[in-house]
N, C-alpha and C positions, 0 to 999 in steps of 0.2 A: 504493500500500500504506500502511496506517495505521501510525503509530508505536506504537499500542497493540496488544498481542499477545493479551491475554485479556480478555474481558468476562464477569464472573461475575454472575449474576442470581438473586436470590430469585424464587420462583414466585408464591405467593399474596400479593396486595397490591402486587406489583411488575410481573410480566409479566401475571398474571391478576387481573381485577377481580371484582366481585360475581357470584355465580352461575357462577364459573369461566369467565367471558367473556374472550376475548383479542381485542384490537382488530386489524383488518387493518393499521393503521399500525404496530403493534408487530411483527407478523409480517414486514412489508416491511422494517422497520428491521433486524431480526436477519439477514435474508437479505442486506441491503446490507452489514452488518458482516462477514459471512462472506465476501462477495465481495472485501472489502478485506484478506482474510487474517487476520482476527481469529477466535480460537477462542471460541465462545460456550458458556459452561458454566452450566447450571442448578445452583443451590445451594438445596436445599429440605429441609424436615423430613420430607417424605413418603417412603414406602417406595420402593424401587428400581423395582419393577414398575410402579407407578403413575407415577412420575417419567419413566420411559422412554416411556410413552404420551403424556405431554405433550410430551416432546422430539420425538417423531415428528410430533405435530400441528404443531409449530413448524418442522419441517424441519431439526432439529439432529442432529448425529452425534457431537459431542464427548463426552467423559466427563461424568458427572453426579455431583454431590455430593449424597448422600441422608442421611436420618436426622440432620440438623443437623451433618453432618461426620463421622458415625460410619462412613460407607461411601462409597467412590467406585466407580462401575461404568462399564464401557464402554457408551457410549450406544447402540451397535448390537447388540452380542452379549450384553450383560448380565454379562459377566465381571467378577468382583470384583477391583478393582485395589488397594484399600486398605480396611482395617477397623480400627476402634478398639473392641475388645471390652470390655464391662462385666464386671468380675470377678463370678463366680457368687456369691461370699460377700456382695458388696455388693448384688446383686439380691435374694438371699434376705433380707438384713436389711431392705431397703426393703419387700419384700412383707409380711414379718411385722409390721413397724411399721404399715404401711397397713391390714392386715387387723384389727389390734387396735383400729383407729379406724373401722372400717366403710367404708374406702375401696374404690372399685370399680376394680380393677387389671387391666391387660392387659400382656402381655409380648411384645416383638418379639424373636424369636430364630430362627436357622436358616431364615430365609426364610418364617416363619409368624407368625401372630398367635395367641398362646396365651391361654386364658382358663379360669377355674375357676368362674365364676358368670355367668349370663346375666341381665342386668337389662333388656335391650332385645331386640328381634328381631335375629337375626344380620345382616340387611341393614343395620342401623344402623351396626354396627361395620365392616362391609366397605366401606360408603360412605365413612366418615371415615378409616379406616386403610389402605384399599387392598389388604388381604390377606384371604384366607379364614380363618375361625376354626378353631382346633384346640383342642378341649376336653380338659381333664385334671381329675382330682379335686382337686388342690391345686397351685398354681404352685410354692411352695417345695419341696414333696416331689418334684415333677417335676424340678426343678433338681438336687436332692441325689441323685436316682436316675439322673442323667445322661440323662433323657428329653429334656431341653433343654440345649443346649450354648452356642452362640455368641450370647450376649445382646447386643443393641444398645441397648435402652432399655426402661424400664417406663413405662406410661401410667396416670395417675390420671384416670379418666373422671368428670367432674363432673356433678352433677345440675343441673336447671334452676334450682333455688333457690341453688346455689353459684356459678353462672357469673359473677355480677356482684360477687363479694366477693373480696378479696385474702387472706383469712385462711388458706385451705388451703395456698397456696404458702409463706406465711410459716411455717407449722407445719413443713412439710418442711425448709425452710432452717434453722430453729432446731434441729431434731432431728439433722440430718446435717452441718451446717456445710459445710466445704469438701471433705468426702468424696464428696458427691453434688451434681451440677448439676441444679437444679430450674428449669425454664423454663415460663412460661405462654405457650404458643404459639398458643392458640386459646381462645375463650370456653368451649369444652366440655371442654378437657383440659389437664392439666399433664404435661410430659414430663421424665423423670428419666434422666440418663445419667452416665457417668463424667465427672469434672470436666475432663479434658483434651480432651473432644470439643467441637469448634466448627467452624463453617464457615470461620473464618479459618485455623485450623490445617490443615484439609483443602485449602483453596485454596493455601496456602503449599507443601504437599506436592506438589500438582499442578504448580504453577509450577516448582518445583525439578526435577521429572521432565522437564519440557520445556525446562529451561535458560532460563526467562524471569525476568528480574529483576522485583521488585515494582513498580519504577517504570513498568513497561509493563503493569500490571494495573489494570483498572477493576472495582470491585465496587459493586453497587447493591442496596439493600434498604430495608425499611420497619419492621422489628421488632427486638425485643431480640436474637433469635438471629442477626440480620444484623450486629450491631455489631462483632463480632470481625473479619469480613472487610472491613467498611467502614473500620475503623481500620488494618488491615494493608495494604490495597491502595495502590498509588501514587496512585490517585484514588478516594476513597471518596465515594459518592453516596447521599443519602437521598431517598426519595420524599417528595413534598410533604405527604402525609397522615401521615407518620411522627411519633411522639411527639417532643416538643421536645428531649429529651436525645440522641436519635438524629440529629436534624437538626443539633444543635450539634457533634456529633462528626464530621460529614461535611465534605468539602472543597467540595462543591457540593450544592445542594438542587434536585432536579428537580421538574417539575410532578407532580401526583398521578397515581395509576394511572388514575383516571377521565379525566384529561387526556393520556393516552398519554405518561407521563413517560419510559418506556424509549426511545421513539422520539426524544424530545428529547435524551436522553443520546447516542444514536448520531449524530444530526444535528450536535450541537454539538462533540463530541470526536473522533468517528471519521470523520465525513464533513466535518469542518471547516466546519460551517454550511451545507453544500450540501443543502438539503432537496429540491432538484429530483430527487435520486436516489430519495428515498422516493416522490415523486409519480409518477415513472416506474414504480417497482415496483407501486404501487397500480393504475396504469392498464393494466399489462401483461395 
C-alpha cells in the first residue's frame, strides 16, 4: 500500500494531450495507483457530465472536482457533494458589464449552459462546454426573474482575433478586482467565478471529508487554475510543459503530457520507481 492516499489530477494538458488523447501508459498508471489504495481524483474546469465521461474512460470511480473547484460530484452517481455558488448579484453585474462591451457571454447554472445570443452553431458551444444550450432572451433578466438559480460560472467566449491577446482578461480584472476571479483557461474563453472557488480549496474539502492529511496528497497540473492545488498538496507536481511560474511553485516537475508525465509521477512516488508494474499493466 502506498503512503500517498490521494492523487489529484488536472485533465487537459495533464492526463489528456492534444486532441483529447490519453496514453495507454497513463491509463495503466492510474489503475496501478488505485491498486495501491490511492484515490485518484480528477480536478478539471469542465462540466460535471463531461468530466464523468472521462473518468469512466479512465476506469475511475472516485469523486470528481469540476468547474475549477466550484463543484464536487460522485464519480459514479453524479450526486453533488459540494458546491460553491456564485452570488446572483455578482453574475448579473458581470453580465451587464460584459454586454456593455460587446462580450459574448455564457452562463453555467442549474446543470445547463444558458445563452442569450448565438454567434456560432450550437454544436460549437456543446463541444467546448459539455452541456446542451438553453436559450433565454437576456441572461441578466433570467437571473433576476429566478429562471436561473445556482450559478457556477460565467464564460466570456473569445473571438479568433482575441484569443492571442491578454487585454480582455486584464479588463475584467481591472473592472472587478478581487470581487471576481477571472481565469484564462483556454485560448477560446475566459472563465469568471466567485473568488473563493479553486481546485485547491475543493481538494482540501475532499481530503478533510476522508480524514486525509495534506501530507498524503499529490496534486498534478499544468495551468494557472492548477496552482492552488499544487501549492496546497503535500507534493505539488507541475507538468513539464507548464509555464515557468507554475513549475517554480511545484515540488517536482514531471515530464510533459506528450511524454506521459502522469505515468512518471505514479512510477516515481506511488510505485517507488517500480515501472515493471506499468509494463505488466500494459501487456495484460
